[in-house]
N, CA, C and O atoms as a GROMACS GRO file, in nm:
protein
  296
    1MET      N    1   1.718   3.366 -10.267
    1MET     CA    2   1.833   3.380 -10.302
    1MET      C    3   1.944   3.312 -10.186
    1MET      O    4   1.930   3.345 -10.068
    2ALA      N    5   2.050   3.219 -10.222
    2ALA     CA    6   2.117   3.208 -10.032
    2ALA      C    7   2.209   3.258  -9.979
    2ALA      O    8   2.308   3.293 -10.042
    3PHE      N    9   2.198   3.271  -9.866
    3PHE     CA   10   2.318   3.327  -9.768
    3PHE      C   11   2.433   3.256  -9.815
    3PHE      O   12   2.438   3.140  -9.856
    4PRO      N   13   2.536   3.349  -9.803
    4PRO     CA   14   2.690   3.356  -9.778
    4PRO      C   15   2.687   3.258  -9.607
    4PRO      O   16   2.640   3.281  -9.495
    5ILE      N   17   2.760   3.151  -9.667
    5ILE     CA   18   2.838   3.080  -9.550
    5ILE      C   19   2.968   3.139  -9.529
    5ILE      O   20   3.053   3.175  -9.610
    6LYS      N   21   2.966   3.141  -9.402
    6LYS     CA   22   3.083   3.208  -9.339
    6LYS      C   23   3.150   3.114  -9.228
    6LYS      O   24   3.071   3.023  -9.201
    7VAL      N   25   3.245   3.107  -9.169
    7VAL     CA   26   3.313   3.036  -9.061
    7VAL      C   27   3.339   3.125  -8.916
    7VAL      O   28   3.403   3.230  -8.913
    8CYS      N   29   3.289   3.074  -8.823
    8CYS     CA   30   3.348   3.173  -8.707
    8CYS      C   31   3.440   3.117  -8.675
    8CYS      O   32   3.472   2.999  -8.670
    9VAL      N   33   3.511   3.263  -8.639
    9VAL     CA   34   3.659   3.295  -8.568
    9VAL      C   35   3.692   3.264  -8.423
    9VAL      O   36   3.798   3.280  -8.363
   10ILE      N   37   3.560   3.211  -8.375
   10ILE     CA   38   3.580   3.138  -8.216
   10ILE      C   39   3.564   3.021  -8.207
   10ILE      O   40   3.645   2.949  -8.149
   11CYS      N   41   3.420   2.963  -8.280
   11CYS     CA   42   3.441   2.836  -8.244
   11CYS      C   43   3.437   2.717  -8.386
   11CYS      O   44   3.398   2.600  -8.385
   12SER      N   45   3.493   2.803  -8.504
   12SER     CA   46   3.492   2.723  -8.636
   12SER      C   47   3.380   2.708  -8.675
   12SER      O   48   3.388   2.753  -8.789
   13GLU      N   49   3.266   2.671  -8.660
   13GLU     CA   50   3.148   2.655  -8.712
   13GLU      C   51   3.074   2.691  -8.788
   13GLU      O   52   3.006   2.778  -8.735
   14GLU      N   53   3.041   2.673  -8.903
   14GLU     CA   54   2.990   2.730  -9.055
   14GLU      C   55   2.867   2.779  -8.998
   14GLU      O   56   2.808   2.709  -8.915
   15PHE      N   57   2.824   2.888  -9.031
   15PHE     CA   58   2.684   2.965  -9.035
   15PHE      C   59   2.666   3.053  -9.128
   15PHE      O   60   2.762   3.122  -9.163
   16GLU      N   61   2.501   3.074  -9.208
   16GLU     CA   62   2.487   3.165  -9.237
   16GLU      C   63   2.500   3.290  -9.238
   16GLU      O   64   2.499   3.323  -9.120
   17LEU      N   65   2.512   3.389  -9.308
   17LEU     CA   66   2.533   3.524  -9.251
   17LEU      C   67   2.401   3.623  -9.319
   17LEU      O   68   2.416   3.671  -9.431
   18LYS      N   69   2.294   3.643  -9.255
   18LYS     CA   70   2.157   3.684  -9.256
   18LYS      C   71   2.188   3.818  -9.260
   18LYS      O   72   2.282   3.871  -9.201
   19PRO      N   73   2.114   3.869  -9.325
   19PRO     CA   74   2.096   4.045  -9.325
   19PRO      C   75   2.038   4.090  -9.132
   19PRO      O   76   1.943   4.033  -9.078
   20ASP      N   77   2.071   4.132  -9.105
   20ASP     CA   78   2.034   4.226  -8.972
   20ASP      C   79   2.056   4.090  -8.861
   20ASP      O   80   1.966   4.072  -8.779
   21LYS      N   81   2.141   4.025  -8.860
   21LYS     CA   82   2.225   3.974  -8.793
   21LYS      C   83   2.303   4.032  -8.682
   21LYS      O   84   2.390   4.118  -8.697
   22PRO      N   85   2.262   3.971  -8.547
   22PRO     CA   86   2.313   4.082  -8.433
   22PRO      C   87   2.487   4.051  -8.408
   22PRO      O   88   2.539   3.945  -8.444
   23GLY      N   89   2.535   4.123  -8.365
   23GLY     CA   90   2.648   4.124  -8.308
   23GLY      C   91   2.780   4.124  -8.481
   23GLY      O   92   2.790   4.210  -8.568
   24PHE      N   93   2.841   4.013  -8.466
   24PHE     CA   94   2.994   4.087  -8.566
   24PHE      C   95   2.978   3.990  -8.718
   24PHE      O   96   2.948   3.872  -8.705
   25ALA      N   97   2.995   4.036  -8.831
   25ALA     CA   98   3.002   3.912  -8.951
   25ALA      C   99   3.114   3.779  -8.952
   25ALA      O  100   3.125   3.675  -9.017
   26ASN      N  101   3.173   3.832  -8.866
   26ASN     CA  102   3.255   3.697  -8.841
   26ASN      C  103   3.265   3.594  -8.753
   26ASN      O  104   3.359   3.515  -8.757
   27ARG      N  105   3.176   3.588  -8.674
   27ARG     CA  106   3.108   3.548  -8.567
   27ARG      C  107   2.981   3.451  -8.577
   27ARG      O  108   2.900   3.500  -8.656
   28CYS      N  109   2.946   3.356  -8.533
   28CYS     CA  110   2.830   3.308  -8.540
   28CYS      C  111   2.742   3.380  -8.399
   28CYS      O  112   2.774   3.444  -8.298
   29PRO      N  113   2.609   3.325  -8.462
   29PRO     CA  114   2.471   3.415  -8.400
   29PRO      C  115   2.562   3.390  -8.213
   29PRO      O  116   2.621   3.477  -8.150
   30GLU      N  117   2.540   3.234  -8.170
   30GLU     CA  118   2.586   3.181  -8.059
   30GLU      C  119   2.704   3.297  -7.960
   30GLU      O  120   2.692   3.361  -7.855
   31CYS      N  121   2.813   3.279  -8.062
   31CYS     CA  122   2.946   3.362  -8.008
   31CYS      C  123   2.952   3.497  -7.966
   31CYS      O  124   3.019   3.546  -7.875
   32SER      N  125   2.874   3.551  -8.044
   32SER     CA  126   2.824   3.704  -8.039
   32SER      C  127   2.734   3.712  -7.953
   32SER      O  128   2.725   3.806  -7.874
   33ALA      N  129   2.646   3.600  -7.960
   33ALA     CA  130   2.499   3.660  -7.801
   33ALA      C  131   2.597   3.611  -7.700
   33ALA      O  132   2.543   3.634  -7.592
   34SER      N  133   2.703   3.560  -7.680
   34SER     CA  134   2.805   3.517  -7.559
   34SER      C  135   2.894   3.601  -7.510
   34SER      O  136   2.962   3.584  -7.409
   35ASP      N  137   2.894   3.718  -7.600
   35ASP     CA  138   3.030   3.783  -7.599
   35ASP      C  139   2.970   3.900  -7.605
   35ASP      O  140   3.055   3.989  -7.613
   36GLU      N  141   2.842   3.948  -7.604
   36GLU     CA  142   2.825   4.085  -7.549
   36GLU      C  143   2.728   4.047  -7.370
   36GLU      O  144   2.727   4.132  -7.282
   37VAL      N  145   2.679   3.952  -7.358
   37VAL     CA  146   2.682   3.942  -7.218
   37VAL      C  147   2.788   3.951  -7.115
   37VAL      O  148   2.769   4.006  -7.007
   38ILE      N  149   2.911   3.892  -7.152
   38ILE     CA  150   3.053   3.947  -7.105
   38ILE      C  151   3.062   4.057  -7.110
   38ILE      O  152   3.023   4.116  -7.010
   39ASP      N  153   3.096   4.110  -7.182
   39ASP     CA  154   3.153   4.234  -7.178
   39ASP      C  155   3.138   4.368  -7.082
   39ASP      O  156   3.228   4.450  -7.060
   40PRO      N  157   3.011   4.369  -7.033
   40PRO     CA  158   2.953   4.450  -6.924
   40PRO      C  159   2.987   4.392  -6.768
   40PRO      O  160   2.994   4.460  -6.666
   41VAL      N  161   3.002   4.271  -6.779
   41VAL     CA  162   3.043   4.262  -6.672
   41VAL      C  163   3.243   4.248  -6.628
   41VAL      O  164   3.292   4.222  -6.518
   42THR      N  165   3.296   4.269  -6.724
   42THR     CA  166   3.373   4.255  -6.687
   42THR      C  167   3.468   4.373  -6.732
   42THR      O  168   3.591   4.370  -6.747
   43LYS      N  169   3.376   4.483  -6.751
   43LYS     CA  170   3.404   4.626  -6.742
   43LYS      C  171   3.433   4.684  -6.592
   43LYS      O  172   3.393   4.641  -6.484
   44ARG      N  173   3.501   4.776  -6.618
   44ARG     CA  174   3.504   4.820  -6.433
   44ARG      C  175   3.557   4.984  -6.475
   44ARG      O  176   3.614   5.013  -6.580
   45ARG      N  177   3.526   5.068  -6.376
   45ARG     CA  178   3.497   5.175  -6.383
   45ARG      C  179   3.679   5.219  -6.360
   45ARG      O  180   3.755   5.155  -6.286
   46MET      N  181   3.708   5.311  -6.423
   46MET     CA  182   3.838   5.414  -6.408
   46MET      C  183   3.823   5.528  -6.291
   46MET      O  184   3.721   5.585  -6.252
   47ASP      N  185   3.942   5.541  -6.255
   47ASP     CA  186   3.897   5.655  -6.101
   47ASP      C  187   4.016   5.764  -6.191
   47ASP      O  188   4.073   5.744  -6.298
   48ALA      N  189   4.021   5.866  -6.107
   48ALA     CA  190   4.074   6.004  -6.136
   48ALA      C  191   4.216   6.029  -6.211
   48ALA      O  192   4.232   6.115  -6.298
   49ASP      N  193   4.308   5.947  -6.168
   49ASP     CA  194   4.460   5.908  -6.175
   49ASP      C  195   4.432   5.816  -6.371
   49ASP      O  196   4.474   5.856  -6.479
   50GLU      N  197   4.363   5.717  -6.346
   50GLU     CA  198   4.382   5.663  -6.440
   50GLU      C  199   4.348   5.730  -6.566
   50GLU      O  200   4.424   5.715  -6.662
   51ARG      N  201   4.229   5.812  -6.576
   51ARG     CA  202   4.161   5.905  -6.681
   51ARG      C  203   4.285   5.996  -6.735
   51ARG      O  204   4.312   6.014  -6.854
   52LYS      N  205   4.358   6.054  -6.615
   52LYS     CA  206   4.455   6.177  -6.651
   52LYS      C  207   4.573   6.096  -6.689
   52LYS      O  208   4.663   6.148  -6.756
   53ALA      N  209   4.577   5.981  -6.654
   53ALA     CA  210   4.711   5.905  -6.758
   53ALA      C  211   4.680   5.874  -6.908
   53ALA      O  212   4.744   5.906  -7.009
   54GLN      N  213   4.561   5.800  -6.893
   54GLN     CA  214   4.522   5.760  -7.022
   54GLN      C  215   4.470   5.894  -7.104
   54GLN      O  216   4.455   5.875  -7.225
   55SER      N  217   4.443   6.018  -7.058
   55SER     CA  218   4.423   6.122  -7.161
   55SER      C  219   4.556   6.184  -7.207
   55SER      O  220   4.576   6.222  -7.322
   56GLU      N  221   4.655   6.193  -7.094
   56GLU     CA  222   4.758   6.191  -7.139
   56GLU      C  223   4.820   6.099  -7.234
   56GLU      O  224   4.916   6.147  -7.296
   57ALA      N  225   4.799   6.018  -7.252
   57ALA     CA  226   4.878   5.941  -7.315
   57ALA      C  227   4.781   5.982  -7.458
   57ALA      O  228   4.843   6.044  -7.544
   58ASN      N  229   4.666   5.957  -7.480
   58ASN     CA  230   4.610   6.018  -7.599
   58ASN      C  231   4.648   6.138  -7.698
   58ASN      O  232   4.672   6.156  -7.818
   59GLU      N  233   4.643   6.197  -7.599
   59GLU     CA  234   4.695   6.370  -7.582
   59GLU      C  235   4.879   6.365  -7.693
   59GLU      O  236   4.897   6.443  -7.786
   60ALA      N  237   4.963   6.282  -7.659
   60ALA     CA  238   5.117   6.250  -7.697
   60ALA      C  239   5.036   6.219  -7.793
   60ALA      O  240   5.030   6.318  -7.866
   61ARG      N  241   4.940   6.100  -7.853
   61ARG     CA  242   4.926   5.976  -7.950
   61ARG      C  243   4.897   6.102  -8.067
   61ARG      O  244   4.969   6.112  -8.167
   62ARG      N  245   4.816   6.168  -8.047
   62ARG     CA  246   4.783   6.294  -8.091
   62ARG      C  247   4.854   6.347  -8.171
   62ARG      O  248   4.847   6.336  -8.294
   63LYS      N  249   4.949   6.425  -8.093
   63LYS     CA  250   5.049   6.504  -8.138
   63LYS      C  251   5.127   6.467  -8.198
   63LYS      O  252   5.179   6.541  -8.283
   64ALA      N  253   5.177   6.307  -8.175
   64ALA     CA  254   5.305   6.229  -8.293
   64ALA      C  255   5.194   6.222  -8.376
   64ALA      O  256   5.264   6.239  -8.476
   65ILE      N  257   5.072   6.210  -8.426
   65ILE     CA  258   5.012   6.137  -8.569
   65ILE      C  259   5.042   6.283  -8.628
   65ILE      O  260   5.098   6.304  -8.736
   66ARG      N  261   5.001   6.370  -8.548
   66ARG     CA  262   4.987   6.547  -8.611
   66ARG      C  263   5.120   6.580  -8.719
   66ARG      O  264   5.140   6.616  -8.835
   67GLU      N  265   5.213   6.532  -8.570
   67GLU     CA  266   5.380   6.593  -8.624
   67GLU      C  267   5.407   6.499  -8.742
   67GLU      O  268   5.474   6.551  -8.831
   68LEU      N  269   5.367   6.368  -8.764
   68LEU     CA  270   5.392   6.293  -8.876
   68LEU      C  271   5.356   6.325  -9.042
   68LEU      O  272   5.412   6.328  -9.152
   69LEU      N  273   5.190   6.352  -8.962
   69LEU     CA  274   5.152   6.387  -9.097
   69LEU      C  275   5.141   6.558  -9.134
   69LEU      O  276   5.043   6.578  -9.205
   70TYR      N  277   5.201   6.656  -9.109
   70TYR     CA  278   5.179   6.775  -9.106
   70TYR      C  279   5.326   6.841  -9.133
   70TYR      O  280   5.346   6.958  -9.166
   71ARG      N  281   5.457   6.710  -9.105
   71ARG     CA  282   5.546   6.762  -9.133
   71ARG      C  283   5.593   6.861  -9.251
   71ARG      O  284   5.535   6.860  -9.360
   72LYS      N  285   5.678   6.930  -9.230
   72LYS     CA  286   5.767   6.967  -9.383
   72LYS      C  287   5.857   6.893  -9.403
   72LYS      O  288   5.931   6.869  -9.308
   73ASP      N  289   5.882   6.833  -9.526
   73ASP     CA  290   5.989   6.763  -9.611
   73ASP      C  291   6.069   6.875  -9.614
   73ASP      O  292   6.008   6.975  -9.651
   74SER      N  293   6.193   6.893  -9.588
   74SER     CA  294   6.308   7.015  -9.601
   74SER      C  295   6.427   6.954  -9.722
   74SER      O  296   6.524   7.024  -9.753
   0.00000   0.00000   0.00000
């Protein structure tokens, strides 16, 4: 059985989508491997103020979604 041929969204090269391939299904193995190496390096730590601001934004987002989902139409 032949594997499906996909086109990488980053480098536009064709590759075979094999089972248990590491990375994303729309990226070739080379682009998936290079992406995993870059992520930990570019990740930075947040200080307390940034965490609090992000937490408040998430809380407001959850409240807005809850109100949209559960509001009663009159």
